[in-house]
C-alpha positions as CSV (number, residue, x, y, z in Angstrom):
1,X,-72.3,248.6,28.4
2,X,-68.7,249.6,30.0
3,X,-65.8,247.8,28.6
4,X,-64.3,245.0,30.7
5,X,-61.7,246.1,32.7
6,X,-59.4,243.1,33.2
7,X,-58.3,241.5,29.5
8,X,-60.0,237.6,29.0
9,X,-57.1,234.9,30.3
10,X,-57.1,233.0,27.1
11,X,-59.4,233.5,23.7
12,X,-60.8,230.6,23.7
13,X,-64.3,232.5,24.9
14,X,-66.2,234.3,27.1
15,X,-65.8,233.8,30.5
16,X,-63.5,230.5,30.1
17,X,-60.7,229.6,32.6
18,X,-59.1,227.2,30.3
19,X,-55.3,227.7,29.8
20,X,-55.2,229.8,33.0
21,X,-52.8,227.9,34.6
22,X,-51.2,226.3,31.3
23,X,-47.2,227.3,32.8
24,X,-47.8,226.5,36.3
25,X,-46.9,222.6,36.4
26,X,-43.3,223.5,33.8
27,X,-40.4,224.2,36.4
28,X,-38.1,226.3,34.3
29,X,-34.3,226.6,35.2
30,X,-33.6,230.4,36.0
31,X,-32.3,232.4,33.1
32,X,-28.7,233.3,33.9
33,X,-27.7,237.0,34.1
34,X,-24.8,238.7,32.6
35,X,-22.3,240.7,34.4
36,X,-23.6,244.0,33.7
37,X,-27.4,242.4,34.7
38,X,-26.1,240.7,37.7
39,X,-24.2,244.1,38.7
40,X,-27.5,245.8,38.1
41,X,-29.8,243.6,40.5
42,X,-26.9,243.9,43.6
43,X,-27.8,247.5,43.1
44,X,-31.2,247.2,43.2
45,X,-31.1,244.7,45.7
46,X,-29.0,247.0,48.2
47,X,-31.2,249.9,47.4
48,X,-34.3,248.2,48.4
49,X,-32.7,247.1,51.2
50,X,-31.5,250.8,52.2
51,X,-35.4,252.2,51.1
52,X,-36.8,249.7,53.7
53,X,-34.5,250.5,56.3
54,X,-35.4,253.9,55.9
55,X,-38.9,253.4,55.7
56,X,-38.9,251.4,59.0
57,X,-37.1,254.0,60.8
58,X,-40.1,256.7,59.7
59,X,-42.4,254.7,61.0
60,X,-40.9,253.8,64.3
61,X,-40.0,257.7,64.4
62,X,-43.6,258.6,63.7
63,X,-45.2,255.7,66.2
64,X,-42.9,257.5,69.1
65,X,-44.0,260.7,68.2
66,X,-48.1,259.5,69.3
67,X,-47.2,258.3,72.2
């Protein structure tokens, strides 16, 4: 018999869904980033935006080429 592909949600028993949403009802405050982490986050956000724009332009070019 093959092993289960997905790990179990809890250790309370096979097929148990108990504890699946334990942290869902608690609101947690966002953690404050250090200056270094904030700069990295800004760089990653800018890179993602540029990458998405590039992919969108490529998709438009492919669509124009097909018609």
